[in-house]
MARFI-167039 format. One record per atom (N, C-alpha, C): residue in one letter; x, y, z. Coordinates in steps of 0.02 Angstrom, whole numbers, plus 50000, padded with zeros to 5 digits. Layout:
<atoms>
aXYZ/...
</atoms>
This chain:
<atoms>
m506694991148561/m507084994648612/m506985002148608/k506945004848547/k506845011948539/k506175014148569/a505655010048558/a504995011548586/a505015011148662/f505385006248687/f505445005448760/f505775011648791/m506325013948760/m506685019748786/m506255026048782/h505875026748728/h505435032548721/h504905032548776/h504615026648788/h504115025948841/h504435027348909/f505045024848919/f505405025848982/f505525033248996/m505765036948946/m505915043948954/m505275048048967/y504745046148933/y504105049548943/y503865048549015/d503905042249040/d503675040749107/d504115044249159/f504765044649145/f505225047849192/f505075055349197/k504985058649140/k504845065849141/k504155067349170/s503665063149155/s502995064349182/s502985063349258/g503435058949283/g503475057949355/g503725064149391/i504155068049358/i504405074349387/i503875079749383/r503485079849328/r502985085049319/r502355083849361/n502215077449376/n501615075749414/n501705077649487/k501245081749514/k501315084349582/k501295078749634/t500845073949625/t500785068449673/t501425064249673/s501665062649613/s502285058749608/s502875062449637/l502905068949624/l503445073049651/l503425073149727/m502825073549755/m502745073549827/m502985066949858/m502765061349830/m502925054849858/m503645052749847/t503945055049792/t504615052849774/t505155057349803/y505035063949806/y505555068549827/y505375072349891/l504825075949891/l504685080549945/l504555077050012/m504145071950011/m503975068550074/m504575064850103/p504955060850064/p505545057550093/p506065062350119/i506215067750081/i506725072450103/i506485076550163/g505845078550162/g505565082250219/g505565078050282/f505375071650277/f505375067150334/f506085065850359/y506545065450312/y507255064450329/y507515070250372/f507365076350353/f507585082050393/f507245082150461/m506595080550462/m506235080550525/m506525075450573/m506655069350549/m506925064050591/m507635065750613/g508015068850568/g508705070550584/g508755075750639/f508335080850634/f508385086450682/f508025085050748/f507495080850746/f507105079750807/f507205072850838/m507215067650797/m507255060850824/m507925059550857/i508465062050827/i509125060950856/i509175064250924/g508845070050933/g508845073350998/g508485069351051/i507985065451030/i507605061351077/i507945054751090/n508195051651036/n508505045051040/n509175045251003/q509725045451040/q510385045851010/q510545039650968/e510225033950983/e510355027850946/e510135028550872/f509655032950861/f509395033750792/f509935036550746/q510415040150774/q510955042950735/q511335037450697/q511385031550727/q511765026050697/q511395022850638/i510745023550635/i510365020150582/i509995025050537/i510135031550543/i509745036350505/i509805035350430/i510395033650405/i510465032750333/i510075026650308/p510185020550335/p509775014950311/p509025015850323/a508845018850380/a508135019750395/a507805024450346/m508135029950329/m507845034750283/m507865032250211/l508335027950194/l508335024850128/l507735020250120/v507615016150172/v507035011650170/v506385015650168/f506345020950208/f505745025150208/f505625028150139/s506155030650108/s506085033750042/s505835028749991/v506105022649993/v505905017449946/v505175015649957/m504975014550020/m504285012750035/m503795018050013/t503945024250029/t503495029750012/t503415030549937/s503975030349901/s503955031349829/s503585025749793/t503685019549816/t503395013849781/t502685012249804/l502605010849868/l501945008949893/l501425014549885/m501645020749895/m501175026349889/m501135029249818/g501635027549776/g501655030749711/g501525026449650/l501625019749655/l501585015549596/l500895012249585/p500565009449636/p499945005649621/p499375009849594/t499255015649624/t498665019649605/t498665021849531/p499215024449504/p499215026249432/p499055020349387/l499285014349405/l499145008449365/l498395006849365/v498085007249424/v497365006049428/v496975011349390/e497175017649398/e496825023049363/e496895022349287/a497475020249264/a497575019249192/a497125013749166/r497025008549205/r496575003149185/r495855005449184/e495655009249236/e494955011549240/e494785016449184/k495275020549164/k495145025549113/k495235022849041/g495425016549035/g495505013548970/g496175014848937/i496645017748975/i497305019248947/i497685012848931/l497635007848976/l497975001548964/l497694997948902/r497034998748891/r496734995748831/r497014998948769/s497095005548770/s497375009048712/s498105007048702/f498465005648757/f499145003148751/f499164996748711/k498704992148727/k498694985748692/k498514986648619/i498034991048606/i497824992248537/i498404994948495/n498814999148527/n499375002248491/n500014998148495/g499964992048520/g500534987548519/g501034988348574/i500854991948627/i501304992748684/i501244986548728/k501794983048739/k501784976848776/k501684977948850/k501394972848882/k501294973348955/k501964973448991/t502494971048959/t503154971448989/t503334978749003/n503184983148955/n503314990248965/n502904993149022/v502274991149025/v501814993949076/v502044991949146/i502314986049153/i502504983449218/i503214985649238/l503684985249191/l504384986549207/l504574993949208/i504294997849162/i504505004849157/i504365008849221/p503775008349252/p503675011949316/p504175009949369/a504355003549371/a504845001249420/a505535004249407/l505725004649343/l506385007249325/l506425014849336/t505905018349317/t505915025649328/t505905027249402/s505535023349441/s505525024349513/s506215023149542/l506575018149516/l507255016649539/l507725022549527/i507675025749469/i508105031449453/i507965037249501/h507325038749513/h507145044049560/h507405042449630/l507345036149650/l507555034249717/l508315034749725/l508685033249673/l509405033849676/l509615041149686/i509245045749655/i509395052849664/i509275054949736/v508695053049763/v508535054749832/v509025051449880/s509195045249867/s509655041549910/s510345044749912/c510585046949854/c511235050349852/c511235056649895/f510685060249893/f510615066249935/f510665064450009/i510315059150029/i510315057150100/i511015054650120/i511315050450079/i511965047550095/i512505052950102/i512465058050059/i512975063350060/i512875068150118/t512255069950132/t512125075250182/t512085072650254/a511885066350264/a511795063850333/a512435064150375/p513025062150349/p513635062750390/p513815070050405/i513635074550360/i513805081650370/i513325084950419/l512675083850410/l512175087250451/l512065083850519/f512085077250520/f511885073650581/f512425069050608/d513025069750581/d513595065650604/d513435058250601/a513075056150550/a512895049150541/a513515045150520/p513575038850541/p514145034850521/p514165033650446/v514755033950417/v514835033050345/v514825025550330/p514475023450277/p514465016350259/p515165013650245/e515285007550265/e515935004450253/e516025002650180/s515475001350145/s515514999550075/s514945002950037/y515135007949997/y514625011349956/y514375006849900/v514795002349876/v514584997749823/v514044993149849/n514154990149907/n513654985849937/n513014989649952/l513094995749976/l512504999849991/l512095000949928/f512435002449873/f512095003649810/f511734997349786/l512074991649790/l511774985349765/l511164983349807/v511214984049873/v510644982449916/v510074987249904/l510244993649893/l509734998649879/l509344996949815/v509704994849763/v509374992949701/v508914986949713/l509174981949748/l508764975949762/l508154977649803/g508244981749855/g507674983749896/g507154987749858/s507394992149814/s506934996149772/s506534991649726/l506864986749695/l506514982149651/l506024977749690/t506204976049752/t505754972049794/t505104975749806/f505154982049827/f504554985949841/f504194987849777/s504554989049723/s504234990649659/s503824984649635/g504114978649641/g503744972649620/g503104971649659/i503154972549725/i502564971849768/i502044977249751/s502274983349739/s501814988849724/s501464987749657/i501834985549607/i501534984049542/i501024978549549/l501184973349589/l500704967849599/l500074970349633/l500144974849681/l499554977749713/l499114981449663/g499444985149617/g499064988649566/g498724983949517/v499024978149506/v498734973249460/v498114969949490/i498144968249555/i497594964449586/i497044968949613/a497184975249627/a496684979649657/a496134981249606/k495524981049628/k494964982349583/k494814989749575/d495034993749624/d494945001049620/d495475004449662/t495485011149660/t495995014849696/t495915014349772/k495305013649796/k495195012949868/k495535006649894/m495455001149857/m495764994849876/m496524995449873/t496764999249824/t497485000249817/t497775003549879/v497435008749903/v497675012449962/v497665007850023/l497145003950032/l497094999550089/l497644994250089/l497764991250031/l498284986150026/l498974989050039/a499094994950010/a499744998250020/a499855000150093/q499335002850125/q499395004850195/q499494998850241/a499214993050222/a499284987050262/a500014984850266/i500414986750218/i501134985350219/i501524991250247/y501324997150227/y501695003350244/y501695004850318/l501125004950350/l501075007050420/l501425002250467/p501314995650462/p501704991150507/p502454991650495/s502654992750432/s503364993350417/s503674999250453/m503305004750458/m503555010650493/m503655009250567/m503245004950596/m503245003950668/m503724998550692/i503754992850656/i504094987050685/i504644984050641/s504824987250587/s505324984150543/s506034986450558/g506124990650608/g506784993050628/g506945000050604/l506465003450574/l506585010250550/l506625015250607/m506165014850654/m506135019650709/m506535017250769/v506485010750782/v506825007650840/v507215001650815/p507855001050832/p508244995150812/p507884988650831/s507914983750788/s507544977550799/s507754973950863/e508394974550883/e508624971250944/e508324974151007/m508014980151002/m507704983351060/m506964981551065/m506684978051017/m505984976451018/m505874969551049/p505264968351077/p505114961751105/p505174956251052/e505324950251075/e505454944651030/e504854943050986/n504244943351015/n503654941750975/n503524947050921/i503684953350935/i503614958650885/i504134957650830/t504734955850849/t505264954550800/t505074948950753/l504744943750780/l504524938150739/l503994940350690/i503514944350713/i502984946850669/i503274951250614/s503794955050630/s504094959650581/s504404955850522/k504524949350530/k504844945550476/k504384944650416/i503744946250423/i503294945850366/i503334952050323/l503704957150345/l503744963550311/l504394964050271/p504354965850207/p504964966550166/p505444971850192/a505184977050226/a505614982350252/a506104979650304/t505904974550341/t506344971550391/t506974968650358/y506874965150303/y507444962150268/y507874967350233/f507554972650210/f507904978150178/f508374981450229/m508124982850289/m508524985750342/m509104981150362/e508944974650370/e509464969950390/e510014969450338/a509814969450274/a510314968950221/a510754975250218/l510444981150225/l510834987250226/l511334987350284/n511104985450343/n511544985350401/n512104980150394/s511934974450365/s512414969050359/s512964970550309/f512764972650249/f513244973350195/f513544980350190/s513254985250224/s513514992050221/s513844994350286/y513604991650342/y513864993750407/y514124988050450/n514024981850427/n514234975950466/n513934975850536/l513304977850541/l512964977850605/l512554971550617/e512434967750565/e512034961650570/e512424955850540/k512214949750556/k512554943750530/k512084939450490/i511494942050471/i511004938050435/i510854941150367/g511334944750340/g511214948250277/g511064943750219/l511394937950215/l511294933450158/l510574930950154/l510274929450211/l509574927350212/l509124932950187/s509264939050208/s508864944750187/s508914945750111/i509524945150085/i509624945750013/i509244940449976/a509264934250001/a508924928749968/a508164929749968/v507894931950025/v507174933050029/v506954938649981/m507324944049980/m507144949549935/m507224947449861/g507744943649845/g507844941449777/g507264937049753/i507064932349795/i506484928049778/i505854932249772/s505784937149816/s505204941549815/s505164945349749/v505724947849725/v505724951549661/v505494947049605/i505754940949601/i505564936249548/i504824934549552/m504584933149612/m503884931149620/m503404936849607/s503564942849631/s503104948549624/s503034950549551/f503594951049515/f503544952849445/f503244947149404/g503414940949422/g503124935249387/g502374934949395/l502124935949456/l501404935949468/l501074941849434/s501414947549431/s501134953349398/s501024951949323/f501514948649291/f501434946849221/f500864941849211/m500804937049257/m500284931949251/m499584934849260/l499504939449307/l498844941949326/l498654948449291/y499114951349253/y498984957849222/y498404957449173/t497964962449177/t497424963249128/t497404970649107/h497284971849043/h497274978749018/h496594982049024/d496074978049037/d495394980749037/d495034978349099/k494714982949135/k494374981049197/k493784976349184/s493494976649124/s492924972349108/s493124965049097/t493764963749087/t493994956849075/t494414954249133/r494404957749190/r494814955749246/r494544949449279/k494974944449285/k494834938449323/k495444936849365/v495584941349411/v496194940849450/v496094936249510/s496554931749520/s496534927049576/s496924930049634/i496564932349685/i496884935149744/i497274929649780/k497014923549778/k497354917949811/k498034916749778/l498064917149712/l498694916249677/l499184921949694/a498924927949699/a499354933749716/a499634933149786/s499264929649831/s499494928949900/s500124924649906/f500294921049853/f500914917149852/f501524921749860/m501414928249849/m501944933149858/m502234932949929/a501834930849977/a502044930850047/a502464924750065/l502524919850020/l502864913550037/l503584914450059/p504004918250023/p504704918750047/p504764921650117/y504304926250135/y504324929250201/y504084924250255/l503584920250238/l503334915150285/l503864909750296/f504184907650242/f504704902550249/f505294905250290/s505424911650284/s505964914650323/s505804914450398/i505174915650414/i504974915350485/i505074908350512/i504874903250473/i504954896350494/i505694894650502/f506104897250456/f506824895850458/f507154898950519/n506884904650541/n507184908350597/n506924906050665/r506434901950667/r506144899850732/r506624894850767/
</atoms>
């Protein structure tokens, strides 16, 4: 436990000192939050009602998908993960610590958004801060698990970026962040069910603002996603690129809870 905490504190502090990590975790989410608050609300008044959940989901996606996979791939390519194994550092630490440190950073950014949005943009106050916090933790772990899995299966940093963008860009457009899901065409809404951000938004609205009635399904899908993503990451993890025999087909099982949800909602 002492070694785990030492590794955790080192990763947490290095995340603040690293310029790329600082950009993805703090500067980009907060900068985008101000931009959307000052400009988007003027264009679409409906956005005022969802600015807090939307910006929380955006912050989580940016910090995890853009910030977690690439360092893991780079560490494997540079032989850092091999040295971890030689020195007795367990793969549990390598997989869990980035997710936990990312969660702490995200909670800091989220607190800033939750506190300032009602003051600056007259955003509605959540009905339950406890529920908001619990869903935020679950959503952060969901995206952290997916991001770690992407870092485990990607053969290089280019593949990491492509895989992350394949989730990130559609999530920005059709998961309910920019436009409420009820305003989108039915076929687009159905397609959005493959994206974890859709369930994150639904859960935040359901348990924090009582705007949706399908929150339990969203919680279940994200919970299963967390278990499967971290489980697959442990199964497929390799410390050395020369010994990698990663099954992309096995990793694709990560999409099962989202696919079953689509079938359930039809």
